[in-house]
MITIZA-912770 format. One record per residue: residue number from 1; residue in one letter; chain; z, y, x of N, C-alpha, C in turn. Coordinates in Angstrom, 1 decimal. Atoms other than C-alpha are relative to their C-alpha. Layout:
BEGIN
seq|type|mol|n_up|n_north|n_east|ca_up|ca_north|ca_east|c_up|c_north|c_east
NUM|a|A|Z|Y|X|Z|Y|X|Z|Y|X
...
END
This chain:
BEGIN
seq|type|mol|n_up|n_north|n_east|ca_up|ca_north|ca_east|c_up|c_north|c_east
1|m|A|0.2|1.4|-0.1|-5.5|21.8|-2.0|-0.9|-0.4|1.2
2|s|A|0.7|0.3|-1.2|-6.7|20.1|1.2|-1.4|-0.7|-0.4
3|n|A|1.3|0.6|0.2|-10.3|19.0|1.6|0.1|-1.5|0.3
4|n|A|-0.3|1.4|-0.3|-8.9|15.7|3.0|0.7|-0.7|-1.2
5|p|A|-0.7|0.5|1.2|-8.1|13.6|-0.1|1.3|-0.7|0.3
6|l|A|-1.2|0.6|-0.4|-5.4|11.7|1.8|1.2|1.0|0.1
7|q|A|-1.1|-1.0|-0.2|-3.5|14.9|2.4|0.5|0.5|-1.4
8|n|A|-0.4|-0.4|1.4|-3.3|15.4|-1.4|1.0|-1.1|-0.6
9|i|A|-0.9|1.0|0.4|-1.2|12.2|-1.7|1.4|0.4|0.5
10|p|A|-1.4|-0.4|-0.5|2.6|12.9|-1.5|0.4|-0.7|1.2
11|v|A|-0.3|0.4|-1.4|4.2|12.4|1.9|0.4|-1.5|0.1
12|v|A|-0.5|1.4|-0.1|6.1|9.1|1.3|-1.1|-1.0|-0.3
13|t|A|1.0|0.9|0.3|3.3|7.4|-0.5|-1.1|-0.1|1.0
14|r|A|1.0|0.0|-1.0|0.8|8.5|2.1|0.4|-0.7|1.3
15|n|A|-0.5|0.7|-1.2|2.9|7.3|5.0|0.2|-1.5|-0.2
16|l|A|0.0|1.4|0.2|3.5|4.0|3.4|-1.3|-0.6|0.0
17|l|A|1.4|0.5|-0.1|-0.2|3.6|3.0|-0.5|-0.1|1.5
18|y|A|0.4|0.0|-1.4|-0.8|4.5|6.7|0.7|-1.2|0.7
19|l|A|-0.8|1.1|-0.7|2.0|2.0|7.8|-0.6|-1.3|-0.3
20|n|A|0.6|1.3|0.4|0.6|-0.9|5.8|-1.3|-0.2|0.6
21|v|A|1.3|0.2|-0.6|-2.9|-0.3|7.0|0.1|-0.3|1.5
22|i|A|-0.2|0.2|-1.5|-1.8|0.0|10.7|0.4|-1.4|0.3
23|l|A|-0.5|1.4|-0.3|0.1|-3.3|10.5|-1.0|-1.0|-0.4
24|f|A|1.0|0.9|0.4|-2.7|-5.0|8.7|-1.1|-0.1|1.1
25|v|A|0.9|0.0|-1.1|-5.1|-4.0|11.5|0.6|-0.8|1.2
26|a|A|-0.7|0.7|-1.2|-2.6|-5.2|14.1|0.0|-1.5|-0.3
27|s|A|0.0|1.4|0.3|-2.4|-8.5|12.2|-1.4|-0.7|0.2
28|l|A|1.4|0.5|-0.3|-6.2|-8.9|12.5|-0.2|-0.2|1.5
29|i|A|0.1|0.0|-1.4|-5.9|-8.3|16.2|0.8|-1.2|0.6
30|s|A|-0.9|1.0|-0.5|-2.9|-10.6|16.9|0.7|-0.7|-1.1
31|p|A|-0.6|0.6|1.2|-2.3|-12.7|13.8|1.3|-0.8|0.2
32|d|A|-1.2|0.9|-0.3|0.1|-15.3|15.3|1.2|0.8|0.2
33|f|A|-1.2|-0.8|-0.4|2.4|-12.8|16.8|0.5|0.8|-1.2
34|m|A|-0.4|-0.9|1.1|2.4|-10.4|13.8|0.6|-0.7|-1.2
35|y|A|-0.5|0.7|1.2|2.9|-12.9|11.0|1.3|-0.8|0.4
36|d|A|-1.3|0.7|-0.4|5.5|-15.0|13.0|1.1|0.9|0.2
37|t|A|-1.0|-1.0|-0.3|7.4|-11.9|13.9|0.5|0.8|-1.2
38|f|A|-0.3|-1.0|1.0|7.3|-9.6|10.9|0.0|-0.5|-1.4
39|s|A|-0.1|0.5|1.4|6.8|-11.8|7.8|1.4|-0.5|-0.2
40|m|A|-1.3|0.4|0.3|9.9|-12.9|6.0|0.1|-1.5|0.0
41|a|A|-0.3|1.4|0.0|11.0|-16.4|7.0|1.2|-0.3|-0.8
42|f|A|-1.2|0.4|0.7|13.5|-18.4|5.1|1.2|0.2|0.9
43|p|A|-1.1|-0.4|-0.9|16.9|-17.1|6.3|0.7|-1.1|0.8
44|l|A|-0.6|1.1|-0.7|18.1|-20.6|7.4|-0.9|-0.7|0.9
45|s|A|1.0|0.6|-0.9|15.0|-21.4|9.3|0.1|0.6|1.4
46|r|A|-0.1|-0.4|-1.4|14.6|-21.1|13.1|-0.8|1.3|0.2
47|d|A|1.0|-1.1|-0.2|11.9|-18.4|12.6|0.6|1.3|-0.6
48|f|A|-0.5|-1.2|0.6|14.1|-15.9|10.7|0.5|1.0|1.1
49|r|A|-0.5|-1.1|-0.9|14.8|-12.5|12.4|0.6|1.0|-0.9
50|w|A|-0.8|-1.0|0.9|17.2|-9.8|11.1|-0.9|1.1|-0.6
51|w|A|0.8|-1.1|0.5|14.4|-7.2|10.7|-1.0|-0.4|-1.1
52|q|A|1.0|0.4|0.9|12.2|-9.3|8.5|0.1|0.4|-1.5
53|p|A|-0.1|-0.5|1.3|13.7|-8.2|5.2|-0.6|1.3|-0.2
54|v|A|0.6|-1.3|0.1|12.3|-4.8|6.0|-1.5|-0.1|0.3
55|t|A|1.4|0.0|-0.5|9.1|-5.6|7.9|-1.0|-0.8|-0.9
56|h|A|0.9|0.8|0.8|7.7|-8.2|5.5|-0.7|0.9|-1.1
57|m|A|0.5|-0.9|1.0|7.1|-5.3|3.0|-1.3|0.7|0.5
58|f|A|1.1|-0.7|-0.5|4.4|-4.0|5.3|-1.1|-0.9|0.6
59|m|A|0.9|1.0|-0.4|2.6|-7.2|6.0|-0.9|-0.6|-1.1
60|h|A|0.9|0.5|1.0|-0.4|-8.6|4.1|-0.8|-1.2|0.5
61|a|A|0.7|1.2|-0.4|-2.2|-11.9|4.1|-1.5|0.2|0.2
62|n|A|1.5|-0.2|-0.1|-5.8|-10.7|3.7|-0.4|1.3|-0.6
63|f|A|0.5|-1.4|0.5|-8.0|-7.7|2.7|0.3|0.2|-1.5
64|m|A|-0.3|-0.2|1.5|-7.7|-8.3|-1.1|1.4|0.2|-0.3
65|h|A|-1.4|-0.1|0.2|-4.0|-8.6|-0.8|0.5|1.5|0.2
66|i|A|-0.4|-1.4|-0.3|-3.5|-5.2|0.9|-0.8|1.0|-0.9
67|f|A|0.8|-0.9|0.8|-6.3|-3.6|-1.1|0.6|0.3|-1.4
68|f|A|-0.6|-0.2|1.3|-4.8|-4.2|-4.5|1.4|0.6|0.0
69|n|A|-1.3|-0.6|-0.1|-1.3|-3.4|-3.3|0.0|1.5|0.3
70|m|A|0.1|-1.4|-0.4|-2.3|-0.1|-1.7|-0.7|0.8|-1.1
71|y|A|0.6|-0.7|1.2|-4.5|0.8|-4.7|1.0|0.3|-1.0
72|s|A|-1.0|-0.2|1.0|-1.6|0.3|-7.0|1.1|1.0|0.5
73|l|A|-1.0|-0.9|-0.5|0.8|2.1|-4.7|-0.4|1.4|-0.1
74|v|A|0.5|-1.4|0.1|-1.4|5.2|-4.5|-0.1|0.4|-1.4
75|m|A|0.2|-0.4|1.4|-2.2|5.2|-8.2|1.3|0.3|-0.7
76|f|A|-1.2|-0.2|0.7|1.3|4.9|-9.4|1.1|0.7|0.8
77|g|A|-1.0|-0.5|-0.9|3.3|5.9|-6.4|-0.1|1.5|0.1
78|m|A|0.1|-1.4|-0.1|1.9|9.4|-6.1|0.6|0.7|-1.3
79|v|A|-0.6|-0.6|1.3|2.9|10.1|-9.8|1.5|-0.1|0.0
80|v|A|-1.5|0.2|0.0|6.4|8.6|-9.4|0.6|0.8|1.0
81|e|A|-0.6|-0.9|-1.1|7.0|10.4|-6.1|0.1|1.4|-0.4
82|r|A|0.0|-1.4|0.4|6.1|13.7|-7.6|1.1|0.2|-1.1
83|a|A|-1.0|-0.1|1.0|8.5|13.0|-10.5|1.4|-0.1|0.5
84|l|A|-1.3|0.2|-0.5|11.4|11.8|-8.5|0.4|0.9|1.2
85|g|A|-0.2|-0.7|-1.2|11.0|13.8|-5.4|-0.1|-0.9|1.2
86|t|A|0.3|0.7|-1.2|10.4|12.7|-1.8|1.1|-1.0|0.4
87|r|A|-1.1|0.8|-0.5|13.8|11.5|-0.8|0.4|-1.1|-1.0
88|k|A|-0.3|1.0|1.0|14.6|9.7|-4.1|-1.0|-1.1|0.0
89|f|A|1.0|1.0|0.1|11.3|8.0|-4.1|0.0|-1.0|1.2
90|l|A|-0.2|0.8|-1.2|11.8|6.7|-0.5|1.1|-1.0|-0.2
91|w|A|-1.1|0.9|0.3|15.1|5.2|-1.5|-0.4|-1.0|-1.1
92|f|A|0.4|0.9|1.1|13.6|3.8|-4.7|-0.9|-1.1|0.6
93|y|A|0.9|1.0|-0.6|10.8|2.0|-2.7|0.7|-1.0|0.8
94|a|A|-0.7|0.9|-0.8|13.2|0.6|-0.2|0.9|-0.9|-0.8
95|i|A|-0.9|0.9|0.8|15.7|-0.7|-2.8|-0.8|-1.0|-0.8
96|t|A|0.8|1.0|0.7|13.0|-2.3|-4.9|-0.6|-1.1|0.9
97|g|A|0.4|1.0|-1.0|11.6|-3.9|-1.8|1.0|-1.0|0.4
98|f|A|-1.2|0.9|-0.4|15.0|-5.3|-0.8|0.3|-0.9|-1.2
99|g|A|-0.2|0.8|1.2|15.5|-6.4|-4.4|-1.0|-1.1|-0.2
100|a|A|1.1|1.1|0.1|12.2|-8.3|-4.4|0.3|-1.1|0.9
101|v|A|-0.3|1.1|-1.0|13.1|-10.3|-1.3|1.3|-0.7|-0.3
102|l|A|-1.4|0.6|0.3|16.7|-10.8|-2.5|-0.2|-1.1|-1.1
103|l|A|0.2|1.0|1.1|15.6|-12.5|-5.8|-0.9|-1.1|0.4
104|h|A|0.9|1.1|-0.4|12.8|-14.4|-4.2|0.8|-1.0|0.9
105|t|A|-0.7|0.9|-0.9|15.1|-15.8|-1.5|1.1|-0.7|-0.7
106|g|A|-1.1|0.7|0.8|17.9|-16.6|-4.0|-0.6|-1.2|-0.7
107|v|A|0.6|1.1|0.7|15.5|-18.7|-6.1|-0.5|-1.0|1.0
108|e|A|0.5|0.9|-1.0|14.0|-20.2|-3.0|1.2|-0.9|0.6
109|f|A|-1.2|0.8|-0.6|17.5|-21.2|-1.7|0.4|-1.1|-1.0
110|l|A|-0.4|1.0|1.0|18.3|-23.0|-5.0|-1.0|-1.2|0.0
111|q|A|1.0|1.1|0.0|15.0|-24.9|-4.8|0.1|-0.8|1.3
112|v|A|-0.1|0.7|-1.2|15.4|-25.8|-1.2|1.3|-0.9|0.0
113|q|A|-1.2|0.8|0.0|19.0|-27.0|-1.7|-0.2|-1.3|-0.9
114|e|A|0.3|1.1|0.9|17.7|-29.3|-4.5|-0.8|-1.0|0.8
115|i|A|0.8|0.9|-0.9|15.1|-30.7|-2.0|0.9|-0.7|1.0
116|v|A|-0.9|0.6|-1.0|17.9|-31.3|0.6|0.8|-1.0|-0.7
117|r|A|-0.8|0.9|0.7|20.0|-33.0|-2.0|-0.8|-1.3|-0.3
118|q|A|0.8|1.2|0.3|17.1|-35.4|-2.9|-0.4|-0.8|1.3
119|h|A|0.4|0.7|-1.3|16.6|-36.3|0.8|1.2|0.0|0.9
120|p|A|-1.3|-0.1|-0.7|20.1|-37.0|2.1|-0.1|-0.5|1.5
121|g|A|0.2|0.5|-1.3|18.8|-38.8|5.2|-0.8|0.9|1.0
122|v|A|0.8|-1.0|-0.8|16.8|-35.8|6.5|0.8|1.1|0.4
123|d|A|-0.7|-1.2|-0.5|18.1|-33.1|8.7|-0.4|1.2|-0.8
124|p|A|0.4|-1.2|0.8|18.3|-30.0|6.5|-0.8|1.0|0.7
125|q|A|0.7|-1.1|-0.8|17.1|-27.8|9.3|-1.5|-0.3|0.0
126|l|A|1.4|0.3|0.0|13.8|-29.6|9.3|-0.7|0.5|-1.3
127|i|A|0.5|-0.4|1.3|13.4|-28.8|5.6|0.0|1.6|0.0
128|y|A|-0.1|-1.5|-0.1|14.5|-25.1|6.2|-1.2|0.5|0.7
129|n|A|1.1|-0.5|-0.9|11.8|-24.8|8.9|-1.3|-0.1|-0.7
130|q|A|1.3|0.2|0.7|9.1|-25.9|6.5|-0.2|0.9|-1.2
131|v|A|0.1|-0.9|1.2|9.8|-23.3|3.8|-1.0|1.1|0.4
132|p|A|1.0|-1.0|-0.3|6.8|-20.9|3.6|0.6|1.4|0.0
133|g|A|-0.5|-1.3|0.0|7.4|-17.3|4.5|-0.6|0.8|-1.1
134|v|A|0.5|-0.9|1.1|6.8|-14.3|2.2|-0.3|1.3|0.7
135|l|A|0.5|-1.3|-0.6|5.0|-11.0|2.9|-0.7|0.8|-1.1
136|g|A|0.8|-0.8|0.9|3.5|-8.1|1.1|0.9|1.1|-0.7
137|a|A|-0.7|-1.1|0.7|4.4|-4.8|-0.7|0.1|-0.2|-1.5
138|s|A|0.2|0.2|1.4|3.9|-6.4|-4.1|1.3|0.2|-0.8
139|g|A|-1.2|-0.1|0.7|7.6|-6.5|-5.0|0.4|1.5|-0.2
140|a|A|-0.2|-1.4|0.2|8.1|-2.8|-4.3|-1.0|0.7|-0.9
141|v|A|1.1|-0.5|0.9|4.8|-2.0|-6.0|0.3|-0.3|-1.4
142|y|A|-0.4|0.3|1.4|6.0|-3.8|-9.1|1.2|1.0|-0.5
143|g|A|-1.0|-0.9|0.4|9.1|-1.6|-9.0|-0.5|1.4|-0.3
144|v|A|0.7|-1.3|0.3|6.9|1.5|-8.8|-0.7|0.0|-1.3
145|l|A|0.6|0.2|1.3|4.9|0.2|-11.8|1.0|0.2|-1.1
146|v|A|-1.0|-0.1|1.0|8.0|-0.2|-13.8|0.5|1.4|-0.1
147|a|A|-0.5|-1.4|0.0|9.2|3.3|-12.8|-1.0|0.9|-0.8
148|f|A|1.0|-0.7|0.7|5.9|4.7|-14.0|0.0|-0.2|-1.5
149|a|A|0.0|0.3|1.4|6.1|2.9|-17.3|1.2|0.5|-0.7
150|m|A|-1.3|-0.5|0.6|9.7|4.1|-17.8|-0.1|1.5|-0.1
151|l|A|0.1|-1.4|0.0|8.9|7.7|-16.9|-1.1|0.5|-1.0
152|y|A|1.1|-0.5|0.8|5.6|7.9|-18.8|-0.5|-1.2|-0.9
153|p|A|0.3|1.3|0.8|5.7|5.0|-21.4|-1.2|0.1|-0.8
154|q|A|1.2|-0.2|0.9|2.9|6.5|-23.5|-1.3|0.3|0.7
155|a|A|1.2|-0.2|-0.7|0.5|7.0|-20.7|-1.0|-1.1|-0.2
156|r|A|1.0|1.0|0.4|-2.8|5.2|-21.5|-0.6|-0.5|1.3
157|m|A|0.5|0.7|-1.2|-4.0|2.7|-18.9|-1.1|-0.9|-0.4
158|t|A|1.1|0.9|0.2|-7.3|0.8|-18.8|-0.3|-0.8|1.2
159|l|A|0.3|0.9|-1.1|-7.9|-2.2|-16.7|-1.5|0.0|0.3
160|i|A|1.4|0.1|-0.4|-11.1|-2.6|-14.7|-0.6|-1.2|-0.7
161|f|A|0.5|1.2|0.7|-11.5|-6.1|-16.1|1.2|-0.8|-0.5
162|p|A|0.9|-0.5|1.0|-11.1|-6.7|-18.9|0.3|1.5|-0.4
163|p|A|-0.1|-1.4|0.3|-11.6|-3.0|-20.0|0.8|0.3|-1.3
164|i|A|-0.9|-0.2|1.2|-8.6|-2.9|-22.4|0.9|1.1|0.3
165|t|A|-0.9|-1.1|-0.2|-6.6|0.2|-22.9|1.3|-0.2|-0.8
166|l|A|-1.3|0.1|0.6|-2.9|0.1|-23.7|1.0|1.1|0.6
167|d|A|-1.0|-0.8|-0.6|0.2|2.2|-23.2|0.6|-0.6|1.3
168|a|A|-0.5|0.5|-1.3|1.8|1.9|-19.7|1.2|-1.0|-0.3
169|k|A|-1.2|0.9|0.2|5.0|0.3|-21.2|-0.5|-1.4|-0.4
170|w|A|0.5|1.3|0.4|2.9|-2.5|-22.7|-0.6|-0.7|1.1
171|w|A|0.5|0.7|-1.1|1.0|-3.2|-19.6|1.1|-0.5|1.0
172|a|A|-1.1|0.4|-0.8|4.2|-3.3|-17.6|0.7|-1.3|-0.6
173|a|A|-0.6|1.2|0.6|5.7|-5.8|-20.1|-0.9|-1.2|0.1
174|i|A|0.9|1.1|-0.1|2.6|-7.9|-20.0|0.0|-0.6|1.4
175|f|A|0.0|0.5|-1.4|2.5|-8.1|-16.2|1.3|-0.7|0.3
176|i|A|-1.3|0.6|-0.3|6.2|-8.9|-16.0|0.1|-1.4|-0.7
177|g|A|0.0|1.3|0.7|5.8|-11.6|-18.7|-0.8|-1.0|0.7
178|i|A|0.9|0.9|-0.7|2.9|-13.2|-16.8|0.7|-0.5|1.2
179|e|A|-0.7|0.4|-1.2|5.0|-13.2|-13.6|1.1|-1.0|-0.3
180|l|A|-1.1|0.9|0.4|7.9|-14.8|-15.4|-0.5|-1.4|-0.3
181|i|A|0.5|1.3|0.5|5.9|-17.5|-17.0|-0.6|-0.8|1.2
182|t|A|0.6|0.7|-1.2|3.9|-18.4|-13.8|1.0|-0.3|1.0
183|g|A|-1.0|0.3|-1.0|7.0|-18.2|-11.7|0.9|-1.2|-0.5
184|i|A|-0.8|1.1|0.6|9.0|-20.6|-14.0|-0.8|-1.3|0.0
185|t|A|0.8|1.2|0.1|6.1|-23.0|-14.5|-0.6|-0.5|1.3
186|g|A|0.6|0.3|-1.2|4.8|-22.9|-11.0|-1.5|-0.2|-0.1
187|t|A|1.4|0.2|0.3|1.2|-22.7|-12.3|-0.9|0.7|1.0
188|q|A|0.8|-0.7|-1.0|0.0|-20.3|-9.6|0.8|0.0|1.3
189|m|A|-0.7|0.3|-1.3|1.2|-21.6|-6.2|-0.5|1.0|1.0
190|g|A|0.4|-0.9|-1.1|1.2|-19.4|-3.1|0.2|1.5|-0.3
191|v|A|-0.3|-1.3|0.4|2.3|-16.3|-5.0|1.5|0.2|-0.2
192|a|A|-1.4|-0.2|0.1|5.8|-14.9|-4.7|0.4|0.7|-1.3
193|h|A|-0.2|-0.6|1.4|6.3|-14.4|-8.5|1.4|0.6|-0.1
194|f|A|-1.4|-0.5|0.2|10.1|-13.9|-8.2|0.3|1.2|0.9
195|a|A|0.0|-1.3|-0.7|9.6|-11.2|-5.6|-0.5|1.1|-0.8
196|h|A|0.5|-1.0|1.0|7.5|-9.4|-8.1|1.0|0.4|-1.0
197|l|A|-1.1|-0.2|1.0|10.2|-9.9|-10.7|1.2|0.7|0.5
198|g|A|-1.1|-0.7|-0.6|12.9|-8.8|-8.3|-0.3|1.5|0.2
199|g|A|0.3|-1.4|-0.2|11.1|-5.6|-7.5|0.0|0.8|-1.4
200|a|A|0.1|-0.6|1.3|10.5|-4.9|-11.2|1.4|0.2|-0.6
201|l|A|-1.4|-0.1|0.5|14.2|-5.7|-12.1|0.8|1.1|0.7
202|f|A|-0.7|-1.0|-0.7|15.6|-3.5|-9.4|-0.5|1.4|-0.3
203|g|A|0.6|-1.3|0.4|13.2|-0.7|-10.3|0.5|0.4|-1.4
204|f|A|-0.6|-0.3|1.4|14.3|-0.9|-14.0|1.4|0.4|0.1
205|l|A|-1.5|-0.3|-0.1|18.0|-0.9|-13.1|0.2|1.3|0.7
206|l|A|-0.2|-1.2|-0.7|17.6|2.0|-10.7|-0.4|1.2|-0.8
207|i|A|0.4|-1.1|0.9|15.7|4.3|-13.1|1.0|0.1|-1.1
208|r|A|-1.0|0.0|1.1|18.1|3.3|-15.8|1.3|0.7|0.4
209|y|A|-1.2|-0.6|-0.6|21.1|4.2|-13.6|-0.1|1.5|0.2
210|w|A|0.2|-1.4|-0.3|19.7|7.5|-12.5|-0.1|0.8|-1.3
211|r|A|0.0|-0.7|1.3|19.0|8.4|-16.1|1.4|0.1|-0.6
212|k|A|-1.4|0.0|0.6|22.5|7.5|-17.2|0.9|1.0|0.7
213|t|A|-0.9|-0.9|-0.8|24.1|9.5|-14.4|-0.7|1.4|0.1
214|r|A|0.7|-1.3|0.0|21.6|12.4|-15.0|-0.5|0.4|1.4
215|q|A|0.5|-0.3|-1.4|20.2|12.1|-11.4|-1.5|-0.3|0.1
216|i|A|1.3|0.5|-0.1|16.7|11.1|-12.3|-1.0|1.0|0.7
217|y|A|1.0|-0.9|-0.6|14.9|14.3|-11.2|0.6|0.9|1.1
218|y|A|-0.5|-0.8|-1.1|17.1|15.6|-8.4|0.8|-0.8|0.9
END
């Protein structure tokens, strides 16, 4: 075992950590360029670029945003990567990240179309250009959390605050339930709840599919 604790993290999880941190530092140096170029803009807006469905997963708004995402990625990702294997985990992370932005964008599209319908005299492009972008690894991280809960449902987890201990499957269900309620009610603005739900959903479906086809561990 290496004396460097980072070297003890599996290769995909470790390199995802490095990439997220590097891009976050770059965002501190040149925020306008980084956020305008690599965050996910609404697909019908003038700011959308074809690479953003990928790059948005490595962008973060502030220190707390990246800290909690990377803490969760390392805590759950290293376990899931060792269970699934390097290649399968990389595919898992990519697919759940795409699933997150797919569901978020789909819900956002329906909401925007309703706004366009309510303002028939306004150029739709002006509305499209005003839709906030989305960024962060949270969707893929929710997928990893769901994978952990499905692979190790009885694992005991304790939150830092409040210090409550429950099985992983119950924590996953609680987190997803909170995201669903806050996403539907809109009680916590500025958070991409449906991206979190998209990552969780695609993570659930992918693990379920691999189990059904007996591909889960190879």
